[in-house]
C-alpha positions as CSV (number, residue, x, y, z in Angstrom):
1,M,160.4,144.8,144.4
2,N,157.3,146.2,142.7
3,R,157.1,148.7,139.9
4,L,156.5,151.6,142.2
5,N,159.7,150.9,144.2
6,L,161.7,150.4,141.1
7,A,160.5,153.7,139.7
8,I,161.3,155.5,142.9
9,I,164.7,153.9,143.1
10,G,165.3,155.1,139.5
11,S,164.3,158.6,140.4
12,C,166.7,158.5,143.4
13,L,169.5,157.2,141.2
14,A,169.0,160.2,138.9
15,L,169.6,162.6,141.7
16,G,173.3,162.0,141.8
17,V,175.4,163.1,144.8
18,A,175.2,166.9,144.6
19,G,173.0,169.4,146.4
20,Y,173.5,168.6,150.0
21,F,171.8,170.5,152.9
22,I,173.2,171.4,156.3
23,V,169.9,171.3,158.2
24,G,168.4,168.3,159.9
25,K,165.2,166.4,159.1
26,P,162.7,165.1,161.7
27,G,162.5,161.4,162.1
28,M,166.1,160.8,161.0
29,P,169.4,160.8,163.0
30,D,170.8,164.2,164.1
31,D,173.8,164.1,161.8
32,P,174.1,167.1,159.5
33,M,172.0,166.8,156.4
34,S,175.1,166.9,154.2
35,K,176.5,163.8,155.9
36,R,173.1,162.0,155.6
37,Q,172.7,162.8,152.0
38,E,176.3,161.7,151.3
39,G,175.6,158.4,152.9
40,L,172.4,157.9,151.0
41,A,174.0,158.8,147.8
42,E,176.6,156.1,148.4
43,K,173.9,153.6,149.4
44,I,172.0,154.4,146.1
45,K,175.2,153.6,144.1
46,T,176.1,150.4,146.0
47,D,172.8,148.9,147.3
48,P,169.8,150.9,146.2
49,M,167.3,148.1,147.1
50,S,168.2,148.6,150.8
51,L,166.8,152.1,151.0
52,T,164.2,152.5,153.7
53,P,161.0,154.5,153.0
54,A,162.3,157.4,155.2
55,E,165.6,157.4,153.2
56,T,163.8,157.3,149.9
57,L,161.6,160.2,151.0
58,S,164.6,162.1,152.0
59,R,166.1,161.8,148.6
60,L,162.9,162.7,146.9
61,E,162.6,165.8,149.1
62,L,166.1,166.7,148.1
63,A,165.0,166.4,144.4
64,T,162.2,168.9,145.0
65,R,164.8,171.4,146.1
66,K,167.4,170.6,143.4
67,D,164.7,170.9,140.6
68,P,161.8,172.9,142.0
69,A,160.0,173.0,138.7
70,S,159.9,169.2,138.2
71,P,156.6,167.5,139.0
72,Q,158.3,164.0,139.2
73,P,159.6,164.1,142.8
74,H,156.3,165.3,144.1
75,F,154.5,162.6,142.2
76,F,156.8,159.9,143.6
77,I,156.3,161.3,147.1
78,G,152.6,161.0,146.6
79,E,153.0,157.4,145.4
80,M,155.0,156.5,148.6
81,L,152.5,158.2,150.9
82,R,149.5,156.6,149.1
83,A,151.2,153.1,149.5
84,Q,151.5,153.9,153.2
85,G,147.7,154.6,153.4
86,R,148.2,158.3,153.8
87,S,145.7,159.3,151.1
88,E,145.1,162.9,152.1
89,D,148.9,163.6,152.2
90,A,149.3,161.8,148.9
91,A,146.6,164.0,147.3
92,R,148.5,167.1,148.4
93,A,151.7,165.7,146.9
94,Y,150.0,165.0,143.6
95,Q,148.5,168.5,143.7
96,S,152.1,169.9,144.1
97,A,153.2,167.9,141.0
98,L,150.3,169.4,139.0
99,R,151.1,172.9,140.2
100,R,154.4,172.4,138.4
101,D,152.9,170.8,135.3
102,E,149.1,170.8,135.0
103,D,149.3,168.3,132.2
104,F,151.5,165.7,134.0
105,V,149.3,162.6,133.2
106,P,150.6,160.3,136.0
107,A,149.7,162.9,138.6
108,L,146.3,163.6,137.0
109,V,145.3,159.9,137.2
110,A,146.8,159.4,140.6
111,L,145.1,162.4,142.1
112,A,141.8,161.3,140.6
113,D,142.3,157.7,141.9
114,T,143.0,159.1,145.4
115,L,139.9,161.3,145.4
116,V,137.8,158.3,144.5
117,E,139.4,156.3,147.3
118,L,138.8,159.2,149.8
119,S,135.1,159.4,148.7
120,G,134.5,155.7,149.2
121,G,134.2,155.0,145.5
122,G,132.3,158.0,144.2
123,V,133.6,159.9,141.2
124,S,133.4,163.6,142.1
125,P,133.2,166.3,139.5
126,Q,136.9,167.1,140.3
127,A,137.9,163.5,139.8
128,T,135.9,163.3,136.6
129,R,137.7,166.4,135.2
130,L,141.1,164.9,136.1
131,Y,140.3,161.6,134.5
132,G,138.9,163.3,131.4
133,R,142.0,165.5,131.0
134,A,144.3,162.5,131.4
135,Y,142.5,160.7,128.6
136,Q,142.4,163.8,126.5
137,L,146.1,164.1,126.7
138,D,146.9,160.4,126.3
139,E,144.3,158.1,124.8
140,T,146.2,155.1,125.9
141,Q,144.8,156.0,129.4
142,V,141.7,154.0,128.7
143,R,140.9,153.3,132.3
144,A,141.0,157.1,133.0
145,G,138.5,157.7,130.1
146,M,136.3,155.0,131.5
147,W,136.2,156.5,135.0
148,A,135.5,160.0,133.5
149,A,132.5,158.5,131.8
150,M,131.4,156.9,135.1
151,G,131.7,160.3,136.7
152,A,129.4,161.8,134.2
153,A,126.9,159.0,134.7
154,Q,127.0,159.4,138.4
155,A,126.4,163.1,138.0
156,G,123.3,162.2,136.0
157,D,124.5,163.1,132.5
158,Q,123.8,159.8,130.9
159,A,124.1,161.2,127.3
160,K,127.6,162.5,128.0
161,A,128.6,159.3,129.7
162,E,127.3,157.2,126.8
163,Q,129.0,159.4,124.2
164,A,132.3,159.1,126.1
165,M,132.0,155.3,126.4
166,R,131.3,154.9,122.7
167,Y,134.2,157.1,121.8
168,I,136.6,155.0,123.9
169,Y,135.0,151.8,122.6
170,N,135.5,152.9,119.0
171,K,139.1,153.7,119.6
172,L,140.0,150.3,120.9
173,P,141.4,147.7,118.5
174,E,139.0,145.1,117.2
175,D,140.8,142.3,119.2
176,D,141.0,144.3,122.5
177,P,139.3,142.2,125.2
178,R,138.1,145.4,126.9
179,R,135.6,145.9,124.1
180,E,133.2,143.4,125.7
181,R,133.3,145.2,129.0
182,F,132.6,148.5,127.3
183,K,129.7,147.0,125.4
184,G,128.1,146.1,128.8
185,M,128.7,149.5,130.3
186,I,127.3,151.3,127.2
187,A,124.2,149.1,127.4
188,A,123.8,149.9,131.1
189,I,124.1,153.6,130.6
190,G,121.7,153.5,127.7
191,Q,119.1,151.9,130.0
192,G,119.6,154.8,132.5
193,E,121.8,153.1,135.0
194,A,124.3,155.2,136.8
195,A,127.3,152.9,136.0
196,A,128.6,153.6,139.5
197,P,131.6,151.5,140.4
198,A,131.2,149.2,143.4
199,P,133.1,150.1,146.6
200,D,135.5,147.2,145.9
201,A,136.2,148.4,142.4
202,A,138.7,151.1,143.4
203,P,140.7,152.4,140.5
204,T,143.5,150.0,139.6
205,E,145.5,149.1,136.5
């Protein structure tokens, strides 16, 4: 089981067994929601790895109702939808997370990544802002900072892109292997290249 599934299972475990609903849900059996959620709660306690995607989504949707101010369930719903190839739906889920906490770094990065994927590799001004905000909030998000700089370069602001790249480069430890990669990108930007990522270089960790 990958990190995403483990994180989602952990989120489901945190839901507990309370907060049942009496209405049905499309795509699931016609039992009352309270019975379904009771069964899922027991499954989470006894065999969480056996949860199906539909069951996991059901628990996450329950979490959005139990704690409507929390961005986390919306973020995990986005992660599941994105893993299923439903990028536009995932983007909406990430946006829902950010409406609850505009500085929720995982959703900032995930929404920016999804926008890049939807554009075929281009870093739009919106994605650039999201990446830049994520790096501003958490400077361990080096990849986000790098993509924000790429967005500036693609927009034609080479000076801003180079400044951002140098800032990130100078923050990296001397023995960080990423420094060599940043050297090359800084040199390319300095020569006026757009530093645009190739289509097969979609944002990944």
